[in-house]
FIKE-243732 format. One record per atom (N, C-alpha, C): residue number from 0; chain; atom name; x, y, z. Coordinates in steps of 0.001 Angstrom, whole numbers, plus 500000, padded with zeros to 6 digits. Layout:
% residues N
NUM  A  CA  X  Y  Z
...
***
This chain:
% residues 116
0  A  N  820181  522562  952486
0  A  CA  820826  522280  953762
0  A  C  821098  523547  954562
1  A  N  820992  523425  955835
1  A  CA  821101  524563  956739
1  A  C  822464  525242  956699
2  A  N  823549  524503  956485
2  A  CA  824892  525070  956522
2  A  C  825416  525492  955154
3  A  N  824571  525502  954123
3  A  CA  825004  525853  952766
3  A  C  825388  527331  952690
4  A  N  826372  527629  951834
4  A  CA  826825  529004  951621
4  A  C  827385  529103  950201
5  A  N  827720  530304  949773
5  A  CA  828261  530510  948425
5  A  C  829749  530207  948419
6  A  N  830154  529250  947562
6  A  CA  831567  528942  947378
6  A  C  832167  529884  946353
7  A  N  833436  529688  946026
7  A  CA  834116  530586  945089
7  A  C  833498  530569  943692
8  A  N  832911  529440  943286
8  A  CA  832286  529366  941964
8  A  C  831033  530226  941861
9  A  N  830421  530526  942997
9  A  CA  829186  531327  942984
9  A  C  829379  532678  943683
10  A  N  830625  533189  943687
10  A  CA  830888  534526  944217
10  A  C  831319  534582  945669
11  A  N  831436  533470  946332
11  A  CA  831881  533452  947726
11  A  C  833393  533526  947842
12  A  N  833880  533506  949064
12  A  CA  835320  533669  949315
12  A  C  836067  532358  949533
13  A  N  835387  531321  950000
13  A  CA  836069  530070  950336
13  A  C  835287  528866  949826
14  A  N  835986  527738  949682
14  A  CA  835344  526495  949251
14  A  C  835198  525490  950384
15  A  N  835742  525797  951546
15  A  CA  835572  524936  952714
15  A  C  835852  525755  953960
16  A  N  835018  525561  954971
16  A  CA  835233  526215  956256
16  A  C  835755  525149  957210
17  A  N  836935  525385  957757
17  A  CA  837552  524446  958689
17  A  C  837108  524807  960105
18  A  N  836579  523831  960808
18  A  CA  836065  524048  962155
18  A  C  836863  523141  963098
19  A  N  837445  523717  964138
19  A  CA  838262  522915  965055
19  A  C  838068  523382  966488
20  A  N  838498  522546  967391
20  A  CA  838512  522888  968812
20  A  C  837143  523231  969369
21  A  N  837082  524287  970151
21  A  CA  835855  524702  970834
21  A  C  834747  525070  969859
22  A  N  835111  525605  968681
22  A  CA  834096  525992  967696
22  A  C  833273  524797  967235
23  A  N  833882  523620  967153
23  A  CA  833163  522446  966657
23  A  C  832087  521975  967634
24  A  N  832173  522380  968890
24  A  CA  831168  521959  969871
24  A  C  829811  522601  969618
25  A  N  829778  523668  968822
25  A  CA  828523  524340  968516
25  A  C  827771  523727  967348
26  A  N  828403  522805  966620
26  A  CA  827754  522163  965480
26  A  C  827059  520882  965914
27  A  N  825887  520645  965334
27  A  CA  825160  519406  965605
27  A  C  825928  518234  965019
28  A  N  825997  517146  965756
28  A  CA  826618  515918  965274
28  A  C  825596  514799  965331
29  A  N  825592  513923  964340
29  A  CA  824649  512809  964378
29  A  C  825024  511836  965496
30  A  N  824047  511133  965991
30  A  CA  824274  510168  967080
30  A  C  824590  508799  966481
31  A  N  825743  508699  965814
31  A  CA  826105  507433  965186
31  A  C  826896  506574  966170
32  A  N  826751  505280  965994
32  A  CA  827490  504337  966827
32  A  C  827794  503084  966006
33  A  N  828773  502320  966454
33  A  CA  829121  501057  965808
33  A  C  828401  499963  966589
34  A  N  827441  499316  965926
34  A  CA  826571  498348  966588
34  A  C  827315  497114  967088
35  A  N  828340  496688  966364
35  A  CA  829082  495490  966781
35  A  C  830412  495858  967448
36  A  N  830440  496982  968141
36  A  CA  831634  497470  968825
36  A  C  831916  496666  970088
37  A  N  833184  496316  970283
37  A  CA  833630  495657  971512
37  A  C  834409  496652  972363
38  A  N  835313  497418  971713
38  A  CA  836172  498354  972437
38  A  C  836510  499521  971528
39  A  N  836634  500709  972120
39  A  CA  836972  501916  971361
39  A  C  838023  502711  972112
40  A  N  839049  503161  971389
40  A  CA  840076  504023  971966
40  A  C  840217  505230  971063
41  A  N  839969  506411  971609
41  A  CA  840087  507642  970824
41  A  C  841529  508110  970899
42  A  N  842113  508372  969727
42  A  CA  843504  508810  969658
42  A  C  843627  510223  970218
43  A  N  844841  510651  970456
43  A  CA  845096  511969  971025
43  A  C  844726  513119  970115
44  A  N  844578  512859  968820
44  A  CA  844238  513915  967865
44  A  C  842796  514380  968047
45  A  N  842556  515669  967932
45  A  CA  841174  516142  968004
45  A  C  840481  515945  966663
46  A  N  839176  515902  966687
46  A  CA  838393  515716  965462
46  A  C  838545  516940  964562
47  A  N  838585  516693  963265
47  A  CA  838664  517761  962278
47  A  C  837339  517816  961526
48  A  N  836828  519016  961295
48  A  CA  835564  519174  960584
48  A  C  835726  520204  959480
49  A  N  835056  519944  958346
49  A  CA  834992  520892  957241
49  A  C  833550  521003  956796
50  A  N  833112  522223  956539
50  A  CA  831773  522469  956007
50  A  C  831955  522972  954576
51  A  N  831250  522335  953633
51  A  CA  831382  522666  952217
51  A  C  830201  523517  951747
52  A  N  830353  524230  950608
52  A  CA  829299  525132  950134
52  A  C  827919  524501  949982
53  A  N  827838  523213  949652
53  A  CA  826527  522578  949498
53  A  C  825890  522206  950838
54  A  N  826579  522516  951949
54  A  CA  826047  522240  953278
54  A  C  826506  520913  953849
55  A  N  827232  520128  953053
55  A  CA  827712  518847  953574
55  A  C  828856  519080  954557
56  A  N  828992  518164  955492
56  A  CA  830006  518274  956538
56  A  C  830852  517012  956521
57  A  N  832160  517167  956531
57  A  CA  833077  516025  956657
57  A  C  833725  516133  958027
58  A  N  833566  515075  958798
58  A  CA  834172  515009  960126
58  A  C  835144  513852  960136
59  A  N  836339  514104  960609
59  A  CA  837367  513082  960642
59  A  C  837904  512976  962063
60  A  N  837904  511755  962570
60  A  CA  838404  511522  963916
60  A  C  839137  510186  963916
61  A  N  840318  510174  964488
61  A  CA  841105  508946  964526
61  A  C  840700  508126  965751
62  A  N  840155  506926  965481
62  A  CA  839672  506058  966549
62  A  C  840133  504635  966261
63  A  N  840637  503964  967278
63  A  CA  840996  502558  967167
63  A  C  839843  501754  967753
64  A  N  839251  500854  966940
64  A  CA  838109  500083  967419
64  A  C  838363  498585  967288
65  A  N  837718  497851  968151
65  A  CA  837669  496397  968066
65  A  C  836208  496038  967868
66  A  N  835915  495235  966813
66  A  CA  834538  494855  966535
66  A  C  834381  493348  966628
67  A  N  833131  492919  966754
67  A  CA  832809  491497  966824
67  A  C  832147  491083  965516
68  A  N  832601  489941  964959
68  A  CA  832023  489419  963724
68  A  C  832197  487906  963717
69  A  N  831395  487218  962922
69  A  CA  831483  485758  962835
69  A  C  832217  485363  961559
70  A  N  833081  484363  961677
70  A  CA  833807  483827  960527
70  A  C  833699  482310  960519
71  A  N  833601  481742  959319
71  A  CA  833660  480299  959148
71  A  C  835099  479977  958776
72  A  N  835840  479353  959678
72  A  CA  837255  479088  959479
72  A  C  837534  477668  958989
73  A  N  836525  476986  958461
73  A  CA  836672  475587  958048
73  A  C  837702  475411  956932
74  A  N  837852  476412  956059
74  A  CA  838772  476268  954927
74  A  C  840108  476976  955163
75  A  N  840361  477401  956365
75  A  CA  841599  478082  956713
75  A  C  842794  477210  956365
76  A  N  843843  477614  955772
76  A  CA  844217  478991  955426
76  A  C  843893  479356  953976
77  A  N  843014  478620  953324
77  A  CA  842738  478822  951897
77  A  C  841450  479603  951650
78  A  N  841118  480518  952524
78  A  CA  839887  481282  952353
78  A  C  840135  482763  952614
79  A  N  839109  483558  952415
79  A  CA  839167  484996  952673
79  A  C  838005  485379  953574
80  A  N  838192  486444  954337
80  A  CA  837141  486907  955243
80  A  C  836990  488419  955121
81  A  N  835784  488874  955261
81  A  CA  835494  490311  955258
81  A  C  834774  490621  956574
82  A  N  835358  491516  957347
82  A  CA  834733  491924  958607
82  A  C  833804  493108  958331
83  A  N  832580  493020  958803
83  A  CA  831612  494097  958626
83  A  C  831558  494961  959869
84  A  N  831620  496273  959644
84  A  CA  831446  497224  960729
84  A  C  830044  497808  960555
85  A  N  829164  497594  961504
85  A  CA  827770  498018  961402
85  A  C  827623  499387  962070
86  A  N  827439  500431  961242
86  A  CA  827286  501801  961733
86  A  C  825807  502152  961695
87  A  N  825303  502726  962781
87  A  CA  823875  503028  962867
87  A  C  823645  504337  963617
88  A  N  822403  504779  963606
88  A  CA  821981  505965  964349
88  A  C  820709  505612  965103
89  A  N  820599  506098  966315
89  A  CA  819394  505791  967090
89  A  C  818257  506771  966827
90  A  N  818524  507879  966127
90  A  CA  817461  508851  965914
90  A  C  817259  509277  964458
91  A  N  818213  508976  963567
91  A  CA  818116  509408  962174
91  A  C  817989  508191  961267
92  A  N  817321  508371  960117
92  A  CA  817290  507299  959125
92  A  C  817932  507807  957836
93  A  N  817944  506985  956788
93  A  CA  818675  507358  955578
93  A  C  818042  508507  954799
94  A  N  816826  508918  955152
94  A  CA  816251  510085  954493
94  A  C  816784  511373  955112
95  A  N  817387  511283  956313
95  A  CA  817865  512459  957017
95  A  C  819388  512556  957088
96  A  N  820079  511442  956911
96  A  CA  821524  511436  957081
96  A  C  822135  510346  956213
97  A  N  823251  510653  955570
97  A  CA  824001  509665  954798
97  A  C  825433  509654  955293
98  A  N  825977  508480  955480
98  A  CA  827370  508328  955898
98  A  C  828132  507732  954732
99  A  N  829226  508379  954357
99  A  CA  830056  507841  953287
99  A  C  831509  507833  953755
100  A  N  832254  506857  953285
100  A  CA  833688  506832  953548
100  A  C  834343  507899  952692
101  A  N  835489  508382  953109
101  A  CA  836199  509394  952332
101  A  C  836447  508855  950930
102  A  N  835999  509582  949932
102  A  CA  836147  509146  948554
102  A  C  835068  508176  948109
103  A  N  834149  507815  949011
103  A  CA  833095  506865  948679
103  A  C  831866  507553  948126
104  A  N  830933  506762  947655
104  A  CA  829677  507261  947130
104  A  C  828563  506944  948114
105  A  N  827476  507677  948017
105  A  CA  826315  507364  948844
105  A  C  825828  505969  948454
106  A  N  825643  505124  949446
106  A  CA  825295  503730  949179
106  A  C  823875  503532  948675
107  A  N  823638  502370  948143
107  A  CA  822314  501970  947686
107  A  C  821637  501184  948795
108  A  N  820327  501074  948735
108  A  CA  819602  500214  949672
108  A  C  819411  500849  951031
109  A  N  819272  500024  952029
109  A  CA  818886  500509  953345
109  A  C  820045  501035  954176
110  A  N  821273  500643  953872
110  A  CA  822372  501047  954748
110  A  C  822713  502524  954619
111  A  N  822707  503027  953408
111  A  CA  823103  504417  953210
111  A  C  824609  504616  953257
112  A  N  825365  503551  953481
112  A  CA  826809  503670  953553
112  A  C  827402  503155  952264
113  A  N  828258  503916  951661
113  A  CA  828867  503492  950409
113  A  C  830365  503627  950433
114  A  N  831048  502643  949958
114  A  CA  832500  502695  949841
114  A  C  832839  502205  948445
115  A  N  833568  503028  947712
115  A  CA  833942  502612  946362
115  A  C  835438  502437  946247
***
């Protein structure tokens, strides 16, 4: 990976580089979007980014979203529902980019998204 560097285990000085504010504008960001998005409100907090020795990047941004999904409510109130948030990229596929939830694993199959 292009952003890889030596961490403390391999003789480097740090295990994560924190990138914030104007500095983060110089880093490439994937063109991800929520396919079933209805409304998005970005919170007042700025995005936080960390670059790790293996070149992976964690970006965290607080966003309030409203999504659209279909539910069968025939058995209400004795049923359960799971809302799916469909995250996609218009230019990258799973061989070039993986999205994982914090603490999640890289997903199996075509989605590339994993949550454990």
